[in-house]
C-alpha positions as CSV (number, residue, x, y, z in Angstrom):
1,M,22.3,-12.1,13.4
2,I,21.6,-9.0,15.5
3,E,20.4,-6.0,13.5
4,T,22.4,-2.8,13.7
5,M,21.6,0.8,13.0
6,L,23.2,4.2,13.3
7,P,21.8,7.4,14.8
8,D,19.5,9.2,12.4
9,Y,20.6,12.8,13.1
10,H,18.9,14.0,9.9
11,G,15.5,14.1,11.5
12,N,14.7,11.1,13.7
13,S,17.0,11.0,16.7
14,L,16.9,12.3,20.3
15,V,18.7,15.4,19.2
16,N,16.0,16.1,16.6
17,L,13.3,15.7,19.4
18,M,15.2,18.3,21.4
19,S,15.3,20.5,18.4
20,C,11.5,20.4,18.4
21,I,11.5,21.5,22.1
22,L,14.0,24.3,21.4
23,H,12.0,25.6,18.4
24,G,8.8,25.2,20.3
25,F,10.1,27.6,23.0
26,G,11.6,30.1,20.7
27,G,15.2,28.7,20.8
28,R,17.4,27.7,17.9
29,S,18.9,24.5,16.7
30,K,21.0,23.4,13.7
31,Y,19.2,20.1,13.6
32,K,16.0,19.4,11.8
33,V,12.9,18.7,13.9
34,T,11.4,15.3,14.0
35,D,8.0,16.7,13.0
36,P,6.9,20.3,12.3
37,A,3.4,19.4,13.7
38,L,5.1,18.5,17.1
39,V,6.7,22.0,17.2
40,K,3.2,23.5,16.7
41,E,1.9,21.4,19.6
42,I,4.7,22.5,21.8
43,K,4.2,26.1,20.9
44,S,0.5,25.9,21.7
45,A,0.7,24.0,25.0
46,K,0.8,25.8,28.4
47,N,2.9,23.0,29.9
48,V,5.4,20.8,28.1
49,V,6.7,17.8,30.1
50,L,9.6,15.7,28.9
51,L,10.0,12.5,30.9
52,L,13.1,10.4,30.1
53,I,13.1,6.8,31.4
54,D,16.6,5.6,31.4
55,G,17.1,2.4,29.4
56,M,13.6,2.0,28.1
57,G,14.2,0.8,24.5
58,A,11.4,0.8,21.9
59,D,11.4,-3.0,22.0
60,V,10.1,-3.2,25.6
61,V,7.3,-0.8,24.8
62,A,6.3,-3.1,21.9
63,K,6.4,-6.0,24.4
64,L,4.1,-4.1,26.7
65,K,1.6,-3.7,23.9
66,K,1.5,-7.5,23.3
67,A,1.2,-8.2,27.0
68,N,-1.5,-5.6,27.9
69,K,-3.9,-4.1,25.5
70,N,-4.6,-1.3,28.1
71,S,-0.9,-0.4,28.4
72,F,-0.5,3.4,28.8
73,L,2.8,3.6,27.1
74,A,1.7,1.4,24.2
75,K,-1.6,3.3,23.8
76,Y,0.1,6.7,23.4
77,Y,3.1,5.4,21.6
78,C,3.8,7.8,18.7
79,R,6.9,6.6,16.8
80,N,10.4,5.3,17.2
81,L,13.5,7.5,17.3
82,T,17.2,6.6,17.4
83,S,19.5,7.4,20.3
84,V,22.8,9.0,19.8
85,F,26.3,7.5,19.6
86,P,27.5,6.1,21.8
87,S,24.0,4.9,22.9
88,T,24.6,5.6,26.5
89,T,23.4,7.8,29.4
90,I,26.0,10.5,29.6
91,S,26.0,11.2,25.8
92,A,22.2,11.0,25.5
93,I,21.3,12.8,28.7
94,T,23.7,15.6,27.8
95,T,22.0,15.8,24.5
96,S,18.6,16.2,26.3
97,F,20.2,18.9,28.5
98,T,21.8,20.9,25.6
99,G,20.0,20.1,22.3
100,M,23.4,19.2,20.9
101,A,24.7,15.9,19.5
102,P,27.5,14.1,21.5
103,G,30.2,15.2,19.2
104,E,29.3,18.8,19.7
105,H,28.7,18.8,23.4
106,G,31.7,16.7,24.0
107,L,30.5,14.5,26.9
108,V,30.4,11.2,25.1
109,A,30.7,8.4,27.6
110,W,30.8,7.4,31.2
111,Y,34.6,7.2,31.2
112,M,36.7,9.4,29.0
113,Y,40.0,11.1,29.0
114,L,39.8,14.8,30.1
115,K,42.9,16.9,29.4
116,E,41.8,19.3,32.2
117,F,42.4,16.5,34.8
118,K,45.0,14.6,32.8
119,D,43.1,11.4,33.6
120,V,40.3,9.1,32.5
121,I,37.3,10.4,34.4
122,A,33.7,9.3,35.0
123,I,32.0,12.6,34.1
124,L,28.9,12.4,36.3
125,P,30.5,11.6,39.7
126,L,33.8,13.3,38.5
127,H,36.2,10.6,39.7
128,N,38.8,8.4,38.0
129,W,39.0,4.6,37.6
130,E,40.3,4.3,41.2
131,H,37.4,6.4,42.4
132,K,39.7,9.2,43.3
133,N,37.8,12.5,43.1
134,A,38.8,14.9,40.4
135,D,40.1,18.3,41.6
136,R,37.1,20.5,41.5
137,S,39.3,23.6,41.6
138,I,40.2,22.8,38.0
139,K,38.0,24.7,35.6
140,F,35.9,22.3,33.5
141,A,33.9,23.8,30.7
142,Y,30.5,22.2,30.5
143,P,28.4,23.0,27.4
144,Q,25.5,25.5,27.6
145,P,22.3,24.1,29.1
146,L,19.2,24.1,27.0
147,F,17.4,25.8,29.9
148,D,19.5,28.9,29.2
149,K,18.4,28.9,25.6
150,I,14.7,29.2,26.4
151,T,12.8,32.0,28.2
152,V,9.9,30.1,29.8
153,E,9.6,29.0,33.4
154,S,11.5,25.7,33.7
155,H,11.6,22.8,36.2
156,T,13.7,19.7,36.7
157,I,12.6,16.5,38.6
158,I,15.4,14.1,39.4
159,K,16.7,12.1,42.4
160,K,17.7,14.3,45.3
161,G,21.3,13.2,45.5
162,F,21.9,13.8,41.8
163,Y,21.6,17.5,42.2
164,K,24.9,17.5,44.2
165,S,27.0,16.5,41.3
166,S,28.9,19.2,39.5
167,Y,27.3,17.9,36.3
168,N,23.8,18.6,37.5
169,E,24.8,21.7,39.4
170,H,25.7,23.1,36.0
171,F,22.8,21.8,33.8
172,C,20.1,22.3,36.4
173,R,21.2,25.7,37.8
174,K,18.4,27.7,36.3
175,P,15.2,25.5,36.6
176,I,13.1,25.2,39.8
177,K,14.4,21.9,41.3
178,W,12.3,19.0,42.6
179,G,14.1,16.2,44.4
180,I,12.6,12.8,44.6
181,N,13.3,9.4,46.2
182,N,11.0,7.1,44.2
183,F,8.7,7.0,41.2
184,N,5.6,7.9,43.2
185,G,7.5,11.0,44.3
186,L,8.3,11.8,40.7
187,L,4.7,11.6,39.7
188,T,3.6,13.8,42.7
189,K,6.3,16.4,42.0
190,L,5.4,16.4,38.3
191,E,1.8,17.1,39.1
192,K,2.9,19.9,41.5
193,A,5.2,21.4,38.9
194,V,2.5,21.5,36.2
195,K,0.2,23.3,38.7
196,Y,3.0,25.4,40.2
197,S,2.0,28.6,38.4
198,D,-0.1,30.0,35.5
199,N,3.1,30.6,33.5
200,R,4.0,28.7,30.4
201,K,6.4,26.0,31.5
202,Y,9.0,23.4,30.4
203,I,9.3,20.5,32.8
204,Y,12.1,17.9,32.5
205,A,11.9,14.7,34.6
206,Y,14.3,11.8,34.7
207,W,13.9,8.3,36.1
208,G,16.9,6.0,36.2
209,E,15.9,2.8,38.1
210,Y,14.7,0.9,35.1
211,D,18.2,1.1,33.7
212,H,19.5,-0.2,37.0
213,F,17.3,-3.3,36.8
214,C,18.3,-3.9,33.2
215,H,22.0,-3.7,34.0
216,F,21.9,-6.1,36.9
217,Y,19.2,-8.5,35.9
218,G,18.7,-8.0,32.1
219,K,15.6,-6.5,30.5
220,E,14.0,-10.0,30.1
221,S,14.1,-10.7,33.9
222,P,10.9,-10.8,36.0
223,K,12.3,-7.9,38.1
224,S,12.9,-5.6,35.2
225,W,9.6,-6.5,33.6
226,K,7.7,-5.9,36.9
227,H,9.3,-2.5,37.3
228,L,8.4,-1.5,33.8
229,R,4.8,-2.7,34.2
230,E,4.5,-0.6,37.4
231,L,5.8,2.5,35.7
232,D,3.3,2.0,32.9
233,A,0.3,1.6,35.3
234,K,1.3,4.6,37.4
235,L,1.7,6.8,34.4
236,G,-1.8,5.9,33.4
237,I,-3.0,7.2,36.8
238,L,-1.0,10.4,36.4
239,V,-2.5,11.5,33.1
240,K,-6.0,11.3,34.7
241,K,-4.9,13.8,37.3
242,L,-3.5,16.2,34.6
243,K,-6.5,16.2,32.4
244,G,-7.5,19.7,31.5
245,T,-4.2,21.3,32.4
246,D,-3.2,22.0,28.8
247,T,-0.2,19.8,29.1
248,L,1.8,18.1,26.4
249,L,3.5,15.0,27.9
250,L,6.4,13.5,26.0
251,I,8.0,10.3,27.2
252,T,11.2,8.9,25.7
253,A,14.5,7.2,26.7
254,D,18.2,7.8,26.3
255,H,18.9,4.3,24.9
256,G,17.8,0.7,25.0
257,H,19.6,-2.4,26.3
258,I,21.1,-5.6,24.9
259,S,21.5,-8.6,27.1
260,T,24.9,-10.2,27.3
261,S,26.3,-12.9,29.5
262,K,29.5,-13.9,31.3
263,Q,30.3,-16.1,28.3
264,R,29.9,-13.2,26.0
265,T,31.9,-10.7,28.1
266,I,35.6,-10.4,27.0
267,I,37.8,-9.6,30.0
268,L,40.5,-7.3,28.6
269,D,42.8,-7.9,31.6
270,K,43.3,-11.4,30.1
271,H,44.6,-10.0,26.9
272,A,48.1,-8.9,28.0
273,H,49.4,-7.9,24.6
274,F,46.3,-5.7,24.1
275,M,46.6,-4.0,27.5
276,E,50.3,-3.3,27.1
277,C,49.4,-1.1,24.1
278,Q,47.3,1.2,26.2
279,E,48.7,4.5,27.4
280,L,45.7,5.0,29.7
281,P,42.8,2.8,31.0
282,T,40.2,2.3,28.3
283,G,37.3,4.7,28.2
284,G,33.9,4.7,26.6
285,E,31.4,1.9,27.2
286,P,31.3,-1.9,27.3
287,R,29.8,-1.9,23.8
288,A,31.8,1.0,22.4
289,L,35.4,1.1,23.7
290,F,37.7,4.1,23.5
291,C,41.4,3.1,23.3
292,Y,44.2,5.5,24.1
293,V,47.1,3.7,22.4
294,L,50.8,4.4,22.9
295,P,52.2,5.8,19.6
296,Q,55.0,3.2,19.4
297,K,52.4,0.4,19.9
298,T,50.0,1.3,17.2
299,Q,50.9,-1.5,14.8
300,Q,50.9,-4.1,17.6
301,F,47.5,-2.8,18.7
302,E,45.9,-3.0,15.3
303,Q,47.4,-6.5,14.6
304,Y,46.2,-7.8,17.9
305,V,42.7,-6.6,17.5
306,R,42.5,-8.0,13.9
307,H,44.0,-11.4,14.9
308,H,42.4,-12.0,18.3
309,L,39.4,-9.7,18.8
310,Q,37.8,-9.4,15.3
311,K,35.2,-12.0,16.3
312,Y,33.9,-9.7,18.9
313,C,34.3,-6.2,17.5
314,T,35.0,-3.9,14.6
315,L,38.0,-1.7,14.7
316,H,37.8,2.0,13.8
317,T,40.0,5.0,14.1
318,A,38.3,7.7,16.1
319,Q,38.7,10.2,13.3
320,E,36.9,7.8,10.9
321,L,33.8,7.7,13.1
322,V,33.9,11.5,13.5
323,D,34.1,11.9,9.7
324,K,31.3,9.5,9.1
325,G,29.0,11.4,11.5
326,Y,28.6,8.9,14.2
327,F,28.9,11.6,16.8
328,G,26.9,14.3,15.1
329,L,26.6,16.4,11.9
330,F,28.3,19.6,12.8
331,K,31.6,21.0,14.0
332,P,32.8,18.8,16.8
333,H,33.8,19.9,20.2
334,P,37.5,21.0,20.2
335,Q,38.5,18.2,22.6
336,L,36.4,15.4,21.1
337,L,39.3,13.5,19.6
338,S,41.3,13.6,22.7
339,R,38.3,12.3,24.7
340,I,37.4,9.4,22.4
341,G,41.0,8.3,22.0
342,D,42.8,6.9,19.0
343,Y,40.6,4.0,18.2
344,V,37.0,2.9,18.9
345,L,36.1,-0.7,19.1
346,I,32.3,-1.3,18.4
347,L,31.0,-4.6,19.7
348,K,29.3,-7.1,17.4
349,E,26.3,-9.3,18.2
350,N,25.7,-9.2,22.0
351,Y,29.4,-9.2,23.1
352,A,30.7,-6.8,25.7
353,F,34.1,-5.7,26.8
354,K,35.2,-5.4,30.4
355,E,38.4,-3.8,31.8
356,H,38.1,-4.2,35.5
357,P,38.5,-1.1,37.7
358,P,40.7,-2.1,40.7
359,E,37.8,-2.3,43.2
360,K,35.2,-4.0,40.9
361,K,36.9,-7.3,39.9
362,K,33.7,-9.4,39.9
363,E,31.0,-6.9,38.7
364,L,29.6,-7.9,35.3
365,F,26.4,-6.4,33.9
366,I,23.9,-8.6,32.1
367,G,22.4,-5.6,30.3
368,N,24.7,-3.3,28.4
369,H,24.5,-0.5,25.9
370,G,26.6,2.0,24.0
371,G,26.8,0.1,20.7
372,V,24.8,0.2,17.5
373,S,22.5,-2.7,17.8
374,K,18.8,-1.9,17.0
375,E,18.0,-2.9,20.6
376,E,20.4,-0.3,22.0
377,M,19.7,2.4,19.4
378,T,15.9,2.4,19.1
379,I,13.9,4.5,21.6
380,P,10.2,5.2,21.7
381,L,8.4,8.5,21.6
382,V,5.2,8.6,23.6
383,K,2.9,11.6,23.3
384,V,-0.2,12.6,25.3
385,K,-2.1,15.9,25.1
386,L,-3.9,16.6,28.4
């Protein structure tokens, strides 16, 4: 039996960590902070760095500790936090860019229906299932960036090509931008950003390759493990270079991973009576599926899920999950319900759903996320004062 858990928005989630950062820089947040002492540390530090390593769940940091007593990440591990729901990159990264929970910022999954484009859209590249680019002349209202809510000098460090997306053009418009090609470049640019000026600074850095390894090979694979060990060792070298710079380094993740398999992946195209109920391609994530159901097919949809898919998932109305606080505690984004559909299917155990986009018939990930397993939901907080 795989243990499950929900986001702890009441004080111990990624959004609460971002509340600490907002309060530490004179901003405001409706959410409680994870720790008032951390807010004081942020207020007193000249430089605050938040490094987010995509896909690095708390379980792999615990594994590092067992494997290497000198592990940097294990040595400076502070506590566990929860991710957000869905436990996936777009919802969590947007939380880190706004200080808002997914239900409030409204960008809740990789694929979701956007009324503005009248289509199911992948928000980061801004294209639909057929990889047709969304019309950029259509005005799309992104939420306010966290960088606009604080007054200190700010920097972002992400892969060079990422800055070209409309998503990052919006959220990273204010900070000084540092483009990178590899993790060595990230560490070099991070050191340069810390030493860039004598001003008080907030530096946001993002690394996504570990998530890539976990998706394609699984977090247990030698390739994923080797990459994580390399990150761990190189971070240990970085902190030596930053000693005496009055820097508070915080390291966390957006979500963890759960390993699935071909046998545990349910191909929705094979379920014709399920697919004929859909008004649009499904959205959401392989572990938290958004279903946009034809009104006249509601009964058929519910019956099909209960009779044929209940082994793999639990069935929820979208409104039910909003009311229960899965997406956040406060007033939801005005278009949240249209974006998450009529129903949400949350996967059990380590099952995953797959509805094939036309050009990706054979692509199946080993590592997946988006659901509510402890592996996906628990992320580490690492803290170093330099």
